N, CA, C and O atoms as CSV, one atom per row, in Angstrom:
chain,resi,resn,atom,element,x,y,z
A,1,MET,N,N,-270.809,42.607,95.846
A,1,MET,CA,C,-271.551,43.797,95.486
A,1,MET,C,C,-270.618,44.763,94.748
A,1,MET,O,O,-269.481,44.975,95.172
A,2,ILE,N,N,-271.086,45.330,93.674
A,2,ILE,CA,C,-270.299,46.265,92.881
A,2,ILE,C,C,-270.497,47.666,93.438
A,2,ILE,O,O,-271.621,48.078,93.724
A,3,GLU,N,N,-269.398,48.393,93.591
A,3,GLU,CA,C,-269.503,49.776,94.065
A,3,GLU,C,C,-268.769,50.716,93.114
A,3,GLU,O,O,-267.819,50.321,92.438
A,4,CYS,N,N,-269.218,51.942,93.075
A,4,CYS,CA,C,-268.657,52.966,92.194
A,4,CYS,C,C,-267.254,53.338,92.668
A,4,CYS,O,O,-267.056,53.580,93.859
A,5,PRO,N,N,-266.277,53.390,91.760
A,5,PRO,CA,C,-264.929,53.774,92.170
A,5,PRO,C,C,-264.827,55.253,92.540
A,5,PRO,O,O,-263.873,55.654,93.206
A,6,GLU,N,N,-265.788,56.062,92.123
A,6,GLU,CA,C,-265.753,57.499,92.382
A,6,GLU,C,C,-266.345,57.844,93.744
A,6,GLU,O,O,-265.677,58.441,94.589
A,7,CYS,N,N,-267.622,57.459,93.951
A,7,CYS,CA,C,-268.319,57.868,95.181
A,7,CYS,C,C,-268.570,56.716,96.139
A,7,CYS,O,O,-269.140,56.926,97.210
A,8,LYS,N,N,-268.159,55.508,95.784
A,8,LYS,CA,C,-268.301,54.298,96.604
A,8,LYS,C,C,-269.753,53.888,96.839
A,8,LYS,O,O,-270.031,53.120,97.761
A,9,SER,N,N,-270.666,54.377,96.037
A,9,SER,CA,C,-272.073,54.005,96.150
A,9,SER,C,C,-272.284,52.613,95.578
A,9,SER,O,O,-271.611,52.223,94.623
A,10,THR,N,N,-273.217,51.859,96.159
A,10,THR,CA,C,-273.530,50.533,95.644
A,10,THR,C,C,-274.785,50.559,94.768
A,10,THR,O,O,-275.258,49.506,94.339
A,11,HIS,N,N,-275.320,51.733,94.504
A,11,HIS,CA,C,-276.508,51.884,93.657
A,11,HIS,C,C,-276.039,52.081,92.208
A,11,HIS,O,O,-275.949,53.209,91.722
A,12,VAL,N,N,-275.743,50.966,91.529
A,12,VAL,CA,C,-275.237,51.003,90.161
A,12,VAL,C,C,-276.131,50.151,89.269
A,12,VAL,O,O,-276.752,49.196,89.736
A,13,ASN,N,N,-276.194,50.492,87.995
A,13,ASN,CA,C,-276.965,49.749,87.007
A,13,ASN,C,C,-276.054,49.289,85.883
A,13,ASN,O,O,-275.023,49.904,85.611
A,14,LYS,N,N,-276.445,48.199,85.233
A,14,LYS,CA,C,-275.711,47.745,84.056
A,14,LYS,C,C,-275.947,48.751,82.932
A,14,LYS,O,O,-277.032,49.319,82.804
A,15,ASN,N,N,-274.904,48.960,82.116
A,15,ASN,CA,C,-274.981,49.980,81.064
A,15,ASN,C,C,-274.335,49.481,79.777
A,15,ASN,O,O,-273.504,50.173,79.190
A,16,GLY,N,N,-274.715,48.279,79.336
A,16,GLY,CA,C,-274.195,47.746,78.084
A,16,GLY,C,C,-272.843,47.081,78.238
A,16,GLY,O,O,-272.375,46.823,79.347
A,17,HIS,N,N,-272.223,46.808,77.089
A,17,HIS,CA,C,-270.901,46.173,77.058
A,17,HIS,C,C,-269.942,47.043,76.262
A,17,HIS,O,O,-270.338,47.711,75.307
A,18,LYS,N,N,-268.698,47.026,76.659
A,18,LYS,CA,C,-267.645,47.725,75.926
A,18,LYS,C,C,-266.449,46.800,75.836
A,18,LYS,O,O,-265.900,46.372,76.851
A,19,LYS,N,N,-266.046,46.490,74.596
A,19,LYS,CA,C,-264.922,45.585,74.335
A,19,LYS,C,C,-265.099,44.249,75.051
A,19,LYS,O,O,-264.146,43.689,75.592
A,20,GLY,N,N,-266.341,43.748,75.046
A,20,GLY,CA,C,-266.619,42.445,75.619
A,20,GLY,C,C,-266.757,42.428,77.134
A,20,GLY,O,O,-266.905,41.348,77.707
A,21,LYS,N,N,-266.716,43.565,77.807
A,21,LYS,CA,C,-266.824,43.625,79.270
A,21,LYS,C,C,-268.081,44.379,79.656
A,21,LYS,O,O,-268.509,45.302,78.961
A,22,GLN,N,N,-268.662,43.978,80.763
A,22,GLN,CA,C,-269.871,44.614,81.257
A,22,GLN,C,C,-269.562,46.035,81.721
A,22,GLN,O,O,-268.644,46.252,82.512
A,23,ASN,N,N,-270.327,46.992,81.229
A,23,ASN,CA,C,-270.178,48.391,81.609
A,23,ASN,C,C,-271.265,48.732,82.620
A,23,ASN,O,O,-272.405,48.291,82.476
A,24,TYR,N,N,-270.919,49.522,83.654
A,24,TYR,CA,C,-271.871,49.926,84.682
A,24,TYR,C,C,-271.932,51.444,84.740
A,24,TYR,O,O,-271.010,52.135,84.307
A,25,ILE,N,N,-273.050,51.958,85.290
A,25,ILE,CA,C,-273.189,53.392,85.518
A,25,ILE,C,C,-273.696,53.594,86.940
A,25,ILE,O,O,-274.601,52.896,87.398
A,26,CYS,N,N,-273.103,54.551,87.622
A,26,CYS,CA,C,-273.496,54.862,88.991
A,26,CYS,C,C,-274.727,55.777,88.943
A,26,CYS,O,O,-274.728,56.783,88.234
A,27,VAL,N,N,-275.767,55.423,89.694
A,27,VAL,CA,C,-276.982,56.231,89.734
A,27,VAL,C,C,-276.732,57.520,90.506
A,27,VAL,O,O,-277.323,58.553,90.190
A,28,SER,N,N,-275.868,57.475,91.510
A,28,SER,CA,C,-275.610,58.645,92.355
A,28,SER,C,C,-274.811,59.732,91.645
A,28,SER,O,O,-275.224,60.892,91.623
A,29,CYS,N,N,-273.662,59.361,91.060
A,29,CYS,CA,C,-272.778,60.386,90.480
A,29,CYS,C,C,-272.716,60.356,88.955
A,29,CYS,O,O,-272.189,61.293,88.357
A,30,GLY,N,N,-273.241,59.298,88.297
A,30,GLY,CA,C,-273.240,59.226,86.844
A,30,GLY,C,C,-271.963,58.690,86.229
A,30,GLY,O,O,-271.830,58.680,85.005
A,31,ARG,N,N,-271.029,58.249,87.036
A,31,ARG,CA,C,-269.751,57.723,86.536
A,31,ARG,C,C,-269.969,56.372,85.863
A,31,ARG,O,O,-270.670,55.516,86.403
A,32,GLN,N,N,-269.370,56.174,84.684
A,32,GLN,CA,C,-269.395,54.888,84.004
A,32,GLN,C,C,-268.094,54.157,84.289
A,32,GLN,O,O,-267.029,54.773,84.321
A,33,PHE,N,N,-268.170,52.855,84.496
A,33,PHE,CA,C,-266.977,52.073,84.813
A,33,PHE,C,C,-267.231,50.618,84.480
A,33,PHE,O,O,-268.369,50.213,84.242
A,34,ILE,N,N,-266.152,49.823,84.463
A,34,ILE,CA,C,-266.271,48.377,84.311
A,34,ILE,C,C,-265.908,47.739,85.641
A,34,ILE,O,O,-265.270,48.367,86.486
A,35,ASP,N,N,-266.309,46.509,85.821
A,35,ASP,CA,C,-266.152,45.845,87.114
A,35,ASP,C,C,-264.692,45.604,87.471
A,35,ASP,O,O,-264.270,45.901,88.589
A,36,CYS,N,N,-263.929,45.074,86.544
A,36,CYS,CA,C,-262.533,44.756,86.859
A,36,CYS,C,C,-261.621,45.346,85.787
A,36,CYS,O,O,-261.836,45.149,84.591
A,37,TYR,N,N,-260.623,46.056,86.228
A,37,TYR,CA,C,-259.650,46.651,85.314
A,37,TYR,C,C,-258.447,45.738,85.214
A,37,TYR,O,O,-258.006,45.166,86.210
A,38,GLU,N,N,-257.919,45.603,84.017
A,38,GLU,CA,C,-256.707,44.817,83.834
A,38,GLU,C,C,-255.510,45.697,84.166
A,38,GLU,O,O,-255.556,46.909,83.956
A,39,PRO,N,N,-254.452,45.106,84.676
A,39,PRO,CA,C,-253.262,45.914,84.965
A,39,PRO,C,C,-252.704,46.515,83.688
A,39,PRO,O,O,-252.827,45.938,82.608
A,40,GLY,N,N,-252.095,47.672,83.825
A,40,GLY,CA,C,-251.569,48.382,82.667
A,40,GLY,C,C,-250.495,47.607,81.939
A,40,GLY,O,O,-249.630,46.982,82.552
A,41,LYS,N,N,-250.565,47.658,80.619
A,41,LYS,CA,C,-249.540,47.010,79.819
A,41,LYS,C,C,-248.380,47.982,79.685
A,41,LYS,O,O,-248.568,49.197,79.738
A,42,GLY,N,N,-247.224,47.463,79.518
A,42,GLY,CA,C,-246.074,48.327,79.345
A,42,GLY,C,C,-244.801,47.604,79.743
A,42,GLY,O,O,-244.815,46.416,80.064
A,43,TYR,N,N,-243.716,48.330,79.718
A,43,TYR,CA,C,-242.419,47.759,80.032
A,43,TYR,C,C,-242.149,47.871,81.523
A,43,TYR,O,O,-242.636,48.785,82.188
A,44,SER,N,N,-241.369,46.934,82.039
A,44,SER,CA,C,-241.060,46.920,83.461
A,44,SER,C,C,-240.184,48.126,83.822
A,44,SER,O,O,-239.560,48.749,82.963
A,45,GLU,N,N,-240.163,48.425,85.099
A,45,GLU,CA,C,-239.359,49.548,85.581
A,45,GLU,C,C,-237.874,49.306,85.328
A,45,GLU,O,O,-237.129,50.259,85.097
A,46,ASP,N,N,-237.431,48.049,85.368
A,46,ASP,CA,C,-236.015,47.739,85.104
A,46,ASP,C,C,-235.641,48.078,83.664
A,46,ASP,O,O,-234.582,48.654,83.418
A,47,VAL,N,N,-236.503,47.723,82.715
A,47,VAL,CA,C,-236.233,48.027,81.301
A,47,VAL,C,C,-236.202,49.535,81.099
A,47,VAL,O,O,-235.337,50.044,80.386
A,48,LYS,N,N,-237.129,50.252,81.713
A,48,LYS,CA,C,-237.159,51.711,81.593
A,48,LYS,C,C,-235.902,52.334,82.182
A,48,LYS,O,O,-235.309,53.231,81.583
A,49,ARG,N,N,-235.496,51.860,83.358
A,49,ARG,CA,C,-234.320,52.416,84.028
A,49,ARG,C,C,-233.058,52.178,83.199
A,49,ARG,O,O,-232.229,53.076,83.049
A,50,GLU,N,N,-232.917,50.965,82.662
A,50,GLU,CA,C,-231.741,50.666,81.845
A,50,GLU,C,C,-231.750,51.469,80.547
A,50,GLU,O,O,-230.701,51.934,80.101
A,51,GLY,N,N,-232.926,51.636,79.937
A,51,GLY,CA,C,-233.030,52.457,78.737
A,51,GLY,C,C,-232.666,53.903,78.994
A,51,GLY,O,O,-232.017,54.544,78.168
A,52,LEU,N,N,-233.083,54.421,80.147
A,52,LEU,CA,C,-232.727,55.797,80.525
A,52,LEU,C,C,-231.221,55.950,80.694
A,52,LEU,O,O,-230.626,56.919,80.221
A,53,LYS,N,N,-230.618,54.992,81.367
A,53,LYS,CA,C,-229.165,55.058,81.563
A,53,LYS,C,C,-228.433,55.028,80.229
A,53,LYS,O,O,-227.456,55.749,80.026
A,54,MET,N,N,-228.917,54.184,79.322
A,54,MET,CA,C,-228.284,54.096,78.010
A,54,MET,C,C,-228.422,55.416,77.256
A,54,MET,O,O,-227.477,55.860,76.606
A,55,TYR,N,N,-229.596,56.044,77.342
A,55,TYR,CA,C,-229.822,57.316,76.644
A,55,TYR,C,C,-228.960,58.431,77.227
A,55,TYR,O,O,-228.362,59.211,76.485
A,56,VAL,N,N,-228.897,58.505,78.544
A,56,VAL,CA,C,-228.101,59.549,79.195
A,56,VAL,C,C,-226.625,59.367,78.902
A,56,VAL,O,O,-225.879,60.344,78.843
A,57,ASN,N,N,-226.199,58.136,78.718
A,57,ASN,CA,C,-224.798,57.867,78.429
A,57,ASN,C,C,-224.473,57.941,76.944
A,57,ASN,O,O,-223.403,57.505,76.520
A,58,GLY,N,N,-225.390,58.490,76.150
A,58,GLY,CA,C,-225.064,58.800,74.770
A,58,GLY,C,C,-225.590,57.849,73.720
A,58,GLY,O,O,-225.310,58.049,72.538
A,59,MET,N,N,-226.330,56.837,74.085
A,59,MET,CA,C,-226.847,55.904,73.091
A,59,MET,C,C,-228.133,56.466,72.495
A,59,MET,O,O,-228.953,57.029,73.221
A,60,GLY,N,N,-228.318,56.323,71.202
A,60,GLY,CA,C,-229.495,56.828,70.522
A,60,GLY,C,C,-230.678,55.881,70.642
A,60,GLY,O,O,-230.556,54.766,71.148
A,61,PHE,N,N,-231.838,56.354,70.162
A,61,PHE,CA,C,-233.066,55.562,70.230
A,61,PHE,C,C,-232.924,54.230,69.509
A,61,PHE,O,O,-233.353,53.196,70.021
A,62,ARG,N,N,-232.329,54.248,68.330
A,62,ARG,CA,C,-232.193,53.010,67.551
A,62,ARG,C,C,-231.255,52.022,68.243
A,62,ARG,O,O,-231.480,50.813,68.195
A,63,GLY,N,N,-230.205,52.534,68.887
A,63,GLY,CA,C,-229.300,51.660,69.623
A,63,GLY,C,C,-229.989,51.001,70.803
A,63,GLY,O,O,-229.795,49.812,71.059
A,64,ILE,N,N,-230.799,51.780,71.527
A,64,ILE,CA,C,-231.559,51.227,72.647
A,64,ILE,C,C,-232.557,50.188,72.129
A,64,ILE,O,O,-232.778,49.158,72.764
A,65,GLU,N,N,-233.150,50.470,70.979
A,65,GLU,CA,C,-234.097,49.523,70.369
A,65,GLU,C,C,-233.414,48.189,70.097
A,65,GLU,O,O,-233.979,47.136,70.393
A,66,ARG,N,N,-232.213,48.220,69.540
A,66,ARG,CA,C,-231.501,46.981,69.212
A,66,ARG,C,C,-231.105,46.202,70.459
A,66,ARG,O,O,-231.207,44.975,70.486
A,67,VAL,N,N,-230.654,46.908,71.489
A,67,VAL,CA,C,-230.164,46.225,72.689
A,67,VAL,C,C,-231.300,45.704,73.566
A,67,VAL,O,O,-231.244,44.570,74.043
A,68,LYS,N,N,-232.329,46.523,73.783
A,68,LYS,CA,C,-233.393,46.179,74.724
A,68,LYS,C,C,-234.632,45.564,74.067
A,68,LYS,O,O,-235.564,45.178,74.772
A,69,ASN,N,N,-234.665,45.464,72.739
A,69,ASN,CA,C,-235.834,44.959,72.006
A,69,ASN,C,C,-237.092,45.754,72.330
A,69,ASN,O,O,-238.167,45.189,72.527
A,70,VAL,N,N,-236.939,47.081,72.382
A,70,VAL,CA,C,-238.042,48.012,72.620
A,70,VAL,C,C,-238.113,48.906,71.386
A,70,VAL,O,O,-237.096,49.462,70.973
A,71,HIS,N,N,-239.295,49.054,70.791
A,71,HIS,CA,C,-239.417,49.857,69.584
A,71,HIS,C,C,-239.046,51.308,69.882
A,71,HIS,O,O,-239.418,51.847,70.924
A,72,HIS,N,N,-238.308,51.942,68.961
A,72,HIS,CA,C,-237.777,53.283,69.222
A,72,HIS,C,C,-238.851,54.340,69.393
A,72,HIS,O,O,-238.595,55.365,70.026
A,73,THR,N,N,-240.050,54.129,68.849
A,73,THR,CA,C,-241.094,55.137,69.024
A,73,THR,C,C,-241.801,55.016,70.364
A,73,THR,O,O,-242.549,55.917,70.746
A,74,THR,N,N,-241.581,53.925,71.083
A,74,THR,CA,C,-242.212,53.771,72.390
A,74,THR,C,C,-241.315,54.210,73.530
A,74,THR,O,O,-241.716,54.142,74.692
A,75,ILE,N,N,-240.120,54.653,73.221
A,75,ILE,CA,C,-239.202,55.080,74.280
A,75,ILE,C,C,-239.544,56.521,74.639
A,75,ILE,O,O,-238.888,57.462,74.192
A,76,LYS,N,N,-240.576,56.673,75.451
A,76,LYS,CA,C,-241.036,58.002,75.844
A,76,LYS,C,C,-240.463,58.419,77.185
A,76,LYS,O,O,-240.533,59.594,77.546
A,77,TRP,N,N,-239.907,57.495,77.915
A,77,TRP,CA,C,-239.432,57.796,79.251
A,77,TRP,C,C,-238.060,58.454,79.266
A,77,TRP,O,O,-237.560,58.784,80.341
A,78,VAL,N,N,-237.436,58.654,78.114
A,78,VAL,CA,C,-236.103,59.253,78.086
A,78,VAL,C,C,-236.129,60.737,78.441
A,78,VAL,O,O,-235.081,61.305,78.747
A,79,LYS,N,N,-237.294,61.378,78.409
A,79,LYS,CA,C,-237.382,62.788,78.776
A,79,LYS,C,C,-237.014,63.004,80.235
A,79,LYS,O,O,-236.640,64.110,80.625
A,80,LEU,N,N,-237.119,61.948,81.048
A,80,LEU,CA,C,-236.782,62.045,82.462
A,80,LEU,C,C,-235.332,61.667,82.732
A,80,LEU,O,O,-234.932,61.581,83.893
A,81,GLY,N,N,-234.549,61.444,81.710
A,81,GLY,CA,C,-233.186,60.956,81.862
A,81,GLY,C,C,-232.270,61.858,82.661
A,81,GLY,O,O,-231.344,61.375,83.313
A,82,GLU,N,N,-232.512,63.167,82.624
A,82,GLU,CA,C,-231.651,64.086,83.358
A,82,GLU,C,C,-231.834,63.954,84.866
A,82,GLU,O,O,-230.999,64.448,85.623
A,83,LEU,N,N,-232.896,63.305,85.322
A,83,LEU,CA,C,-233.157,63.158,86.742
A,83,LEU,C,C,-232.431,61.972,87.361
A,83,LEU,O,O,-232.452,61.800,88.580
A,84,LEU,N,N,-231.785,61.148,86.525
A,84,LEU,CA,C,-231.065,60.007,87.072
A,84,LEU,C,C,-229.845,60.469,87.855
A,84,LEU,O,O,-229.131,61.363,87.401
A,85,PRO,N,N,-229.589,59.883,89.018
A,85,PRO,CA,C,-228.450,60.323,89.830
A,85,PRO,C,C,-227.098,59.898,89.286
A,85,PRO,O,O,-226.107,60.586,89.529
A,86,ASP,N,N,-227.018,58.786,88.556
A,86,ASP,CA,C,-225.721,58.294,88.097
A,86,ASP,C,C,-225.526,58.524,86.602
A,86,ASP,O,O,-225.074,57.633,85.884
A,87,CYS,N,N,-225.869,59.717,86.141
A,87,CYS,CA,C,-225.691,60.015,84.718
A,87,CYS,C,C,-224.211,60.284,84.430
A,87,CYS,O,O,-223.434,60.647,85.313
A,88,TYR,N,N,-223.867,60.097,83.194
A,88,TYR,CA,C,-222.477,60.182,82.750
A,88,TYR,C,C,-222.094,61.627,82.464
A,88,TYR,O,O,-222.752,62.289,81.661
A,89,GLU,N,N,-221.059,62.120,83.094
A,89,GLU,CA,C,-220.528,63.455,82.843
A,89,GLU,C,C,-219.129,63.301,82.234
A,89,GLU,O,O,-218.172,63.044,82.965
A,90,PRO,N,N,-218.994,63.453,80.925
A,90,PRO,CA,C,-217.675,63.250,80.311
A,90,PRO,C,C,-216.691,64.355,80.700
A,90,PRO,O,O,-217.051,65.529,80.787
A,91,GLU,N,N,-215.429,63.945,80.932
A,91,GLU,CA,C,-214.394,64.916,81.267
A,91,GLU,C,C,-213.809,65.539,80.005
A,91,GLU,O,O,-213.403,66.701,80.012
A,92,ILE,N,N,-213.766,64.762,78.917
A,92,ILE,CA,C,-213.276,65.281,77.650
A,92,ILE,C,C,-214.324,65.014,76.578
A,92,ILE,O,O,-215.135,64.097,76.708
A,93,ILE,N,N,-214.303,65.795,75.547
A,93,ILE,CA,C,-215.231,65.602,74.439
A,93,ILE,C,C,-214.657,64.535,73.523
A,93,ILE,O,O,-213.527,64.682,73.057
A,94,PRO,N,N,-215.400,63.461,73.247
A,94,PRO,CA,C,-214.864,62.395,72.402
A,94,PRO,C,C,-214.717,62.851,70.950
A,94,PRO,O,O,-215.425,63.749,70.494
A,95,GLU,N,N,-213.787,62.218,70.236
A,95,GLU,CA,C,-213.567,62.555,68.834
A,95,GLU,C,C,-214.530,61.821,67.915
A,95,GLU,O,O,-214.771,62.267,66.794
A,96,VAL,N,N,-215.081,60.710,68.368
A,96,VAL,CA,C,-216.007,59.922,67.576
A,96,VAL,C,C,-217.348,59.912,68.308
A,96,VAL,O,O,-217.400,59.737,69.525
A,97,GLY,N,N,-218.419,60.098,67.561
A,97,GLY,CA,C,-219.740,60.098,68.168
A,97,GLY,C,C,-220.733,59.337,67.317
A,97,GLY,O,O,-220.426,58.936,66.194
A,98,GLU,N,N,-221.916,59.142,67.852
A,98,GLU,CA,C,-222.982,58.444,67.134
A,98,GLU,C,C,-224.040,59.463,66.753
A,98,GLU,O,O,-224.394,60.333,67.549
A,99,LEU,N,N,-224.537,59.351,65.540
A,99,LEU,CA,C,-225.533,60.289,65.049
A,99,LEU,C,C,-226.709,59.498,64.515
A,99,LEU,O,O,-226.545,58.628,63.659
A,100,ASP,N,N,-227.908,59.803,65.026
A,100,ASP,CA,C,-229.114,59.097,64.598
A,100,ASP,C,C,-230.017,60.025,63.813
A,100,ASP,O,O,-230.075,61.225,64.081
A,101,GLU,N,N,-230.734,59.454,62.822
A,101,GLU,CA,C,-231.829,60.128,62.138
A,101,GLU,C,C,-231.432,61.455,61.482
A,101,GLU,O,O,-232.153,62.441,61.633
A,102,LEU,N,N,-230.330,61.506,60.773
A,102,LEU,CA,C,-229.897,62.726,60.114
A,102,LEU,C,C,-230.296,62.686,58.652
A,102,LEU,O,O,-229.976,61.734,57.939
A,103,GLU,N,N,-230.994,63.718,58.206
A,103,GLU,CA,C,-231.360,63.834,56.803
A,103,GLU,C,C,-230.878,65.179,56.291
A,103,GLU,O,O,-231.105,66.206,56.930
A,104,THR,N,N,-230.220,65.180,55.156
A,104,THR,CA,C,-229.773,66.429,54.560
A,104,THR,C,C,-230.049,66.404,53.069
A,104,THR,O,O,-230.264,65.342,52.485
A,105,PHE,N,N,-230.041,67.566,52.466
A,105,PHE,CA,C,-230.183,67.676,51.024
A,105,PHE,C,C,-229.029,68.530,50.523
A,105,PHE,O,O,-228.863,69.671,50.955
A,106,VAL,N,N,-228.244,67.990,49.627
A,106,VAL,CA,C,-227.104,68.710,49.080
A,106,VAL,C,C,-227.414,69.030,47.628
A,106,VAL,O,O,-227.831,68.154,46.871
A,107,GLY,N,N,-227.216,70.253,47.246
A,107,GLY,CA,C,-227.498,70.661,45.876
A,107,GLY,C,C,-228.640,71.655,45.853
A,107,GLY,O,O,-229.066,72.159,46.892
A,108,SER,N,N,-229.128,71.929,44.661
A,108,SER,CA,C,-230.250,72.857,44.558
A,108,SER,C,C,-231.318,72.237,43.683
A,108,SER,O,O,-231.031,71.566,42.691
A,109,LYS,N,N,-232.551,72.477,44.075
A,109,LYS,CA,C,-233.666,71.983,43.284
A,109,LYS,C,C,-234.092,73.087,42.326
A,109,LYS,O,O,-234.313,74.227,42.736
A,110,LYS,N,N,-234.204,72.748,41.071
A,110,LYS,CA,C,-234.680,73.708,40.085
A,110,LYS,C,C,-235.913,73.128,39.433
A,110,LYS,O,O,-235.930,71.970,39.016
A,111,ASN,N,N,-236.910,73.921,39.353
A,111,ASN,CA,C,-238.130,73.485,38.700
A,111,ASN,C,C,-237.966,73.745,37.207
A,111,ASN,O,O,-238.119,74.877,36.750
A,112,LEU,N,N,-237.661,72.711,36.460
A,112,LEU,CA,C,-237.357,72.869,35.045
A,112,LEU,C,C,-238.580,73.276,34.238
A,112,LEU,O,O,-238.443,73.934,33.207
A,113,ALA,N,N,-239.752,72.906,34.679
A,113,ALA,CA,C,-240.956,73.240,33.927
A,113,ALA,C,C,-241.302,74.721,34.053
A,113,ALA,O,O,-241.950,75.277,33.167
A,114,MET,N,N,-240.882,75.362,35.131
A,114,MET,CA,C,-241.239,76.756,35.379
A,114,MET,C,C,-240.330,77.748,34.645
A,114,MET,O,O,-240.802,78.781,34.170
A,115,ASP,N,N,-239.009,77.437,34.546
A,115,ASP,CA,C,-238.105,78.445,33.989
A,115,ASP,C,C,-237.992,78.374,32.462
A,115,ASP,O,O,-237.428,79.285,31.856
A,116,GLY,N,N,-238.499,77.348,31.841
A,116,GLY,CA,C,-238.524,77.285,30.397
A,116,GLY,C,C,-237.195,76.913,29.758
A,116,GLY,O,O,-237.122,76.792,28.535
A,117,SER,N,N,-236.148,76.730,30.543
A,117,SER,CA,C,-234.840,76.401,29.954
A,117,SER,C,C,-234.527,74.929,30.175
A,117,SER,O,O,-233.433,74.571,30.610
A,118,SER,N,N,-235.454,74.126,29.885
A,118,SER,CA,C,-235.297,72.700,30.058
A,118,SER,C,C,-234.331,72.145,29.019
A,118,SER,O,O,-234.477,72.400,27.823
A,119,SER,N,N,-233.338,71.381,29.489
A,119,SER,CA,C,-232.365,70.796,28.553
A,119,SER,C,C,-232.487,69.279,28.576
A,119,SER,O,O,-231.517,68.571,28.846
A,120,LEU,N,N,-233.659,68.801,28.297
A,120,LEU,CA,C,-233.874,67.340,28.324
A,120,LEU,C,C,-233.529,66.748,27.027
A,120,LEU,O,O,-233.642,65.535,26.852
């Protein structure tokens, strides 16, 4: 027997299909749901923990991507890195460091069409 995950009522009706799965609606509370949920996709806790340690110890997103085979835009768990108990506290400031994603512009842009002094 199918029961509502919200109010636990067994008075439910079929309510079409969504992404190939049967959709139900609870008559009592109006909640829509599917019968069986698939477990969440994502990276294991071990991969997340190791990625956090790498980030806290100074490795950039791209470096973590190369080592752990995790795309750099999906590394969202690094915001919690300061909560790790075994984070690295350097005693001295290193002379060499790693820098990721730096963009600069050197020089000045002049709009040649606007000032009329075009030397083409």
